[in-house]
C-alpha positions in Angstrom: 162.4 -118.2 -67.2 159.8 -120.2 -65.3 156.2 -121.0 -66.5 154.6 -118.0 -64.7 157.1 -115.5 -66.0 156.7 -116.7 -69.6 152.9 -116.7 -69.3 152.8 -113.2 -67.9 155.2 -111.9 -70.6 153.1 -113.5 -73.3 149.9 -112.1 -71.9 151.4 -108.6 -71.6 152.7 -108.7 -75.2 149.4 -109.8 -76.6 147.5 -107.2 -74.6 150.0 -104.5 -75.6 149.5 -105.3 -79.3 145.7 -105.3 -78.9 145.8 -102.0 -77.0 147.9 -100.4 -79.8 145.4 -101.7 -82.4 142.4 -100.6 -80.4 143.8 -97.1 -79.8 144.3 -96.7 -83.6 140.9 -98.0 -84.5 138.9 -96.0 -81.9 141.2 -92.9 -81.5 141.7 -93.7 -77.8 144.9 -93.4 -75.7 144.9 -96.4 -73.4 148.1 -97.6 -71.7 148.7 -100.6 -69.5 148.6 -99.3 -65.9 148.9 -102.6 -64.0 148.3 -106.3 -63.9 146.1 -107.0 -60.9 145.4 -110.8 -61.6 142.5 -110.9 -62.2 142.3 -109.3 -64.7 145.5 -109.6 -66.8 145.6 -105.9 -67.4 144.1 -102.6 -66.2 144.3 -99.9 -68.8 144.2 -96.2 -68.2 143.5 -93.2 -70.4 142.1 -89.7 -69.9 138.7 -91.2 -70.3 139.1 -93.5 -67.4 140.0 -97.2 -66.9 139.3 -100.3 -68.8 140.3 -103.9 -67.9 141.2 -106.8 -70.1 141.3 -110.5 -69.4 143.4 -112.6 -71.9 143.1 -116.2 -72.7 144.8 -118.4 -75.4 142.6 -120.8 -77.4 144.0 -124.0 -78.9 142.5 -126.5 -81.3 144.0 -129.5 -79.6 142.4 -131.4 -76.8 143.4 -130.1 -73.4 145.9 -132.2 -71.4 143.2 -133.4 -69.0 141.7 -135.4 -71.8 144.9 -137.1 -72.9 146.2 -140.4 -71.6 147.5 -139.8 -68.1 150.2 -142.4 -68.3 151.9 -141.0 -71.4 154.3 -138.1 -71.6 152.1 -136.6 -74.3 151.2 -133.0 -73.9 148.6 -130.6 -75.3 149.6 -127.8 -77.8 149.4 -125.3 -74.9 151.8 -127.3 -72.7 154.1 -128.0 -75.7 154.3 -124.3 -76.5 155.0 -123.4 -72.9 157.6 -126.2 -72.5 159.6 -124.9 -75.4 159.4 -121.3 -74.1 160.7 -122.4 -70.7 163.5 -124.7 -72.0 161.9 -128.1 -71.3 163.0 -130.7 -73.8 161.6 -133.9 -72.3 158.2 -133.7 -73.9 156.5 -135.7 -76.5 154.6 -133.9 -79.2 150.9 -134.9 -79.2 150.1 -136.0 -82.7 146.4 -136.0 -83.3 144.4 -136.6 -86.4 143.1 -133.2 -87.4 139.4 -133.6 -88.2 137.2 -130.5 -88.8 139.8 -128.0 -87.6 137.6 -125.0 -88.1 134.7 -126.7 -86.1 137.2 -127.7 -83.4 138.6 -124.2 -82.8 135.1 -122.6 -83.1 133.9 -125.0 -80.3 137.0 -124.1 -78.2 136.3 -120.4 -78.7 132.7 -120.8 -77.5 133.8 -123.0 -74.6 136.3 -120.3 -73.5 133.8 -117.5 -73.8 131.3 -119.5 -71.7 133.9 -120.3 -69.1 135.1 -116.8 -68.7 131.6 -115.2 -68.7 130.6 -117.4 -65.8 133.6 -116.8 -63.6 133.0 -115.0 -60.3 136.6 -113.9 -59.9 136.0 -110.7 -62.0 133.4 -109.4 -59.6 135.8 -107.1 -57.6 137.3 -105.4 -60.7 133.9 -105.1 -62.3 132.5 -103.3 -59.2 135.5 -101.0 -59.2 135.7 -100.2 -62.9 132.7 -101.6 -64.7 132.6 -104.0 -67.6 135.9 -105.1 -69.2 137.0 -106.8 -72.4 137.9 -110.5 -72.9 140.7 -111.0 -75.4 140.9 -114.5 -76.9 144.1 -115.4 -78.7 143.6 -118.1 -81.3 146.8 -120.2 -81.3 146.1 -122.3 -84.3 148.5 -122.4 -87.3 145.6 -123.6 -89.6 143.5 -120.5 -88.8 142.1 -118.9 -92.0 139.0 -117.1 -93.2 137.0 -120.3 -93.1 137.9 -120.7 -89.4 136.7 -117.2 -88.7 133.4 -117.9 -90.6 132.9 -121.1 -88.5 133.4 -119.1 -85.3 130.9 -116.4 -86.5 128.4 -119.1 -87.5 128.6 -120.8 -84.1 128.1 -117.4 -82.4 125.0 -116.5 -84.3 122.7 -118.4 -81.9 125.0 -118.3 -78.9 123.3 -117.4 -75.7 125.5 -118.0 -72.6 123.7 -119.6 -69.7 125.7 -118.2 -66.9 126.9 -114.7 -68.0 127.7 -112.7 -64.9 127.7 -109.5 -66.9 131.4 -108.6 -66.2 132.5 -108.4 -69.9 131.1 -105.8 -72.3 132.9 -107.3 -75.4 134.9 -110.3 -76.5 137.6 -109.8 -79.1 139.5 -112.5 -81.0 143.1 -112.1 -81.9 144.4 -114.3 -84.7 146.9 -114.7 -87.6 145.7 -116.0 -90.9 147.8 -118.8 -92.2 148.1 -116.9 -95.5 150.0 -113.9 -94.1 151.8 -112.7 -91.0 149.5 -109.9 -90.0 147.8 -110.0 -86.6 144.0 -109.3 -86.8 141.5 -108.4 -84.1 137.8 -108.7 -84.4 135.0 -108.3 -82.0 133.1 -111.6 -81.8 130.7 -111.0 -78.9 129.0 -108.1 -77.2 126.9 -108.3 -74.0 125.0 -105.2 -75.3 121.7 -106.2 -76.9 121.9 -109.9 -75.9 
């Protein structure tokens, strides 16, 4: 499989799990209708349509901040390399300092980036506000990490929110068990 196929398969799997959880929690019956790009999924139910944009969030530095002359890669690139069969990569070892703070900052950075993107305008005008689903890809994630994210979000006021997303959800695994959790971490309503 190539990079794009693996990425789309991953997005679809994460979104499908989220939709199942959302349907159970809110007694809805959404199914994935299509993947228009953007967004990553358009859902349909008897009540209408809902769209979802998915984005992975990593604790490590993004590759653009790593040494350009080395073969070192970010966690995201390493994960993708293994999924696509690449073996000529060097794991990026980084001193892990304040991992909860780091992932909390990355979550806020990703929310800010996605809320300010113009590319969701067309789907927004057609179907209204959608959901942003962030997938925390951090093996150290625990309840303290979630608390750090919630603490950072208490005073969060995005500067360039286009109004395309109604809610932001965070998907994560706790390092203490193998259950997948979803929590709403941001709502445009009342902000």
